[in-house]
C-alpha positions as semicolon CSV with decimal commas, in nm:
position;residue;x (nm);y (nm);z (nm)
1;M;-0,111;-2,867;2,918
2;K;0,047;-3,003;2,624
3;F;-0,303;-3,042;2,457
4;Y;-0,365;-2,668;2,451
5;I;0,017;-2,559;2,369
6;T;0,012;-2,742;2,076
7;L;-0,325;-2,656;1,990
8;I;-0,278;-2,341;1,999
9;F;0,074;-2,369;1,753
10;L;-0,132;-2,539;1,533
11;L;-0,401;-2,243;1,483
12;L;-0,123;-2,036;1,489
13;I;0,096;-2,242;1,252
14;S;-0,272;-2,295;1,030
15;Y;-0,393;-1,924;1,028
16;N;-0,051;-1,842;0,827
17;N;-0,131;-2,076;0,544
18;Y;-0,468;-2,072;0,518
19;S;-0,607;-1,695;0,503
20;Q;-0,967;-1,796;0,547
21;T;-1,019;-1,752;0,954
22;Y;-1,414;-1,639;1,097
23;I;-1,535;-1,508;1,363
24;K;-1,884;-1,622;1,469
25;V;-2,136;-1,533;1,648
26;N;-2,442;-1,772;1,732
27;T;-2,753;-1,503;1,682
28;A;-2,969;-1,813;1,758
29;T;-2,889;-1,832;2,138
30;T;-2,769;-1,480;2,169
31;L;-3,067;-1,325;2,093
32;F;-3,182;-1,456;2,393
33;G;-2,874;-1,386;2,611
34;V;-2,686;-1,671;2,572
35;P;-2,358;-1,542;2,391
36;G;-2,202;-1,821;2,171
37;I;-1,941;-1,722;1,984
38;G;-1,659;-1,934;1,753
39;V;-1,369;-1,957;1,563
40;E;-1,327;-2,094;1,270
41;V;-1,022;-2,177;1,127
42;P;-0,870;-2,339;0,810
43;V;-0,612;-2,682;0,892
44;S;-0,663;-2,840;0,514
45;N;-0,847;-2,814;0,124
46;K;-1,115;-2,940;0,293
47;M;-1,069;-2,925;0,740
48;T;-1,154;-2,660;0,963
49;F;-1,095;-2,646;1,293
50;Q;-1,406;-2,430;1,521
51;L;-1,371;-2,371;1,895
52;D;-1,686;-2,196;2,033
53;V;-1,814;-2,098;2,375
54;T;-2,151;-2,085;2,530
55;T;-2,234;-1,895;2,807
56;S;-2,536;-1,812;3,057
57;F;-2,443;-1,525;3,287
58;W;-2,829;-1,531;3,414
59;N;-2,849;-1,641;3,794
60;S;-3,184;-1,574;3,877
61;V;-3,464;-1,630;3,504
62;T;-3,869;-1,573;3,710
63;T;-4,110;-1,777;3,469
64;N;-4,389;-1,734;3,528
65;K;-4,450;-2,041;3,700
66;Y;-4,133;-2,010;3,921
67;E;-3,923;-1,711;4,062
68;K;-3,513;-1,685;4,059
69;R;-3,446;-2,018;3,880
70;P;-3,093;-1,977;3,773
71;Y;-2,949;-2,068;3,449
72;V;-2,569;-2,016;3,468
73;F;-2,311;-2,198;3,214
74;N;-2,049;-2,303;3,003
75;Q;-1,958;-2,495;2,708
76;I;-1,661;-2,501;2,501
77;F;-1,629;-2,761;2,200
78;P;-1,342;-2,780;2,050
79;E;-1,432;-2,966;1,731
80;I;-1,214;-3,060;1,383
81;R;-1,488;-3,055;1,026
82;Y;-1,468;-3,180;0,716
83;H;-1,673;-2,978;0,425
84;F;-1,762;-3,210;0,148
85;N;-1,733;-2,963;-0,108
86;E;-1,465;-2,677;-0,042
87;L;-1,409;-2,503;0,277
88;N;-1,739;-2,329;0,400
89;S;-1,958;-2,358;0,129
90;G;-2,222;-2,648;0,165
91;F;-2,186;-2,944;0,428
92;Y;-2,007;-3,020;0,667
93;V;-2,012;-3,266;0,932
94;G;-1,790;-3,298;1,274
95;L;-1,589;-3,453;1,552
96;H;-1,640;-3,266;1,881
97;A;-1,509;-3,352;2,240
98;G;-1,663;-3,051;2,550
99;S;-1,672;-2,963;2,848
100;G;-1,872;-2,743;3,065
101;M;-1,998;-2,625;3,441
102;F;-2,358;-2,542;3,481
103;K;-2,621;-2,434;3,778
104;L;-2,930;-2,477;3,728
105;S;-3,288;-2,688;3,802
106;K;-3,297;-2,999;3,593
107;N;-3,665;-2,998;3,556
108;S;-4,008;-2,821;3,715
109;S;-3,972;-3,054;4,012
110;Y;-3,699;-2,941;4,112
111;A;-3,714;-2,596;3,986
112;S;-4,091;-2,634;4,251
113;S;-3,909;-2,695;4,518
114;N;-3,645;-2,428;4,480
115;S;-3,344;-2,672;4,434
116;Y;-3,078;-2,622;4,138
117;Q;-2,780;-2,829;4,061
118;Y;-2,428;-2,702;4,014
119;G;-2,214;-2,935;3,839
120;Y;-2,004;-3,026;3,586
121;I;-2,037;-3,208;3,240
122;I;-1,823;-3,370;2,925
123;F;-1,974;-3,401;2,594
124;T;-1,857;-3,630;2,292
125;G;-2,050;-3,631;1,959
126;I;-2,023;-3,517;1,631
127;T;-2,198;-3,199;1,434
128;G;-2,362;-3,228;1,077
129;G;-2,428;-2,849;0,954
130;F;-2,388;-2,610;0,628
131;Q;-2,202;-2,346;0,505
132;K;-2,354;-2,050;0,269
133;K;-2,114;-1,804;0,166
134;I;-2,312;-1,489;0,175
135;K;-2,122;-1,179;0,062
136;E;-1,804;-1,172;0,016
137;R;-1,608;-1,191;0,383
138;W;-1,990;-1,329;0,582
139;L;-2,112;-1,685;0,603
140;L;-2,383;-1,805;0,737
141;D;-2,343;-2,134;0,918
142;V;-2,624;-2,396;1,028
143;F;-2,551;-2,646;1,249
144;L;-2,698;-2,888;1,561
145;G;-2,499;-3,145;1,715
146;G;-2,508;-3,453;1,954
147;G;-2,374;-3,720;2,134
148;W;-2,300;-3,883;2,513
149;S;-2,328;-3,633;2,749
150;K;-2,207;-3,714;3,139
151;A;-2,268;-3,485;3,410
152;T;-2,153;-3,479;3,784
153;Y;-2,294;-3,268;4,086
154;E;-2,404;-3,139;4,395
155;G;-2,824;-3,057;4,474
156;F;-2,902;-2,723;4,688
157;N;-3,160;-2,556;4,831
158;R;-3,204;-2,240;4,689
159;N;-3,262;-2,034;4,995
160;T;-3,060;-2,193;5,254
161;G;-2,784;-2,315;5,000
162;V;-2,735;-2,699;5,237
163;R;-2,747;-2,982;5,013
164;Y;-3,026;-3,187;4,958
165;D;-2,894;-3,483;4,807
166;I;-2,581;-3,473;5,118
167;L;-2,659;-3,862;5,153
168;S;-2,495;-3,927;4,830
169;L;-2,134;-3,776;4,767
170;I;-2,161;-3,671;4,439
171;N;-2,447;-3,784;4,177
172;Y;-2,470;-3,808;3,814
173;S;-2,586;-3,832;3,485
174;A;-2,543;-3,943;3,159
175;Q;-2,755;-4,000;2,838
176;W;-2,697;-3,950;2,449
177;I;-2,884;-3,637;2,309
178;P;-2,867;-3,326;2,127
179;Y;-2,744;-3,004;2,281
180;R;-2,582;-2,806;2,110
181;G;-2,727;-2,595;1,709
182;G;-2,798;-2,271;1,634
183;I;-2,770;-1,977;1,329
184;M;-2,354;-1,824;1,347
185;I;-2,282;-1,578;1,154
186;G;-1,948;-1,498;1,107
187;Y;-1,670;-1,270;0,938
188;R;-1,351;-1,317;0,770
189;F;-1,075;-1,189;0,836
């Protein structure tokens, strides 16, 4: 709790010192019905802080192979970015730690057996990207990020709601993967 209060305090101070706060929308994910929004605030003359959230509300996605496959998740990423040139112009690199929850079928074998997983995930990694100012107040931000992720989850049958992995108290998976990216359009206030 102290961390979040300190974070909000720093954002408010930096907002008054640097009036180049961008509100962003991830067009790449939003076009597919998975909205992603972010706020990027300068904290020094070479560094910014970005907080972005991506959320999917699809409780049943029907594909040509599987019916009613759940695709519900949310992810939140606080990230500190270092800009090689001036702020919000050119290449940057960022460090982040994120978390989220999910309810989805991990792969086609689970989807074909009408099973899904429900759990929580944490992320730590880096982001690389490029920003270009389009007009006076508009910004284009192209980025890709990845790193280490660890998920803990339980497995359920979609028809009955009963756990199929009852012999395990909890399942987990951990791997190094790319897990975020897109094209964000930002507006400066």
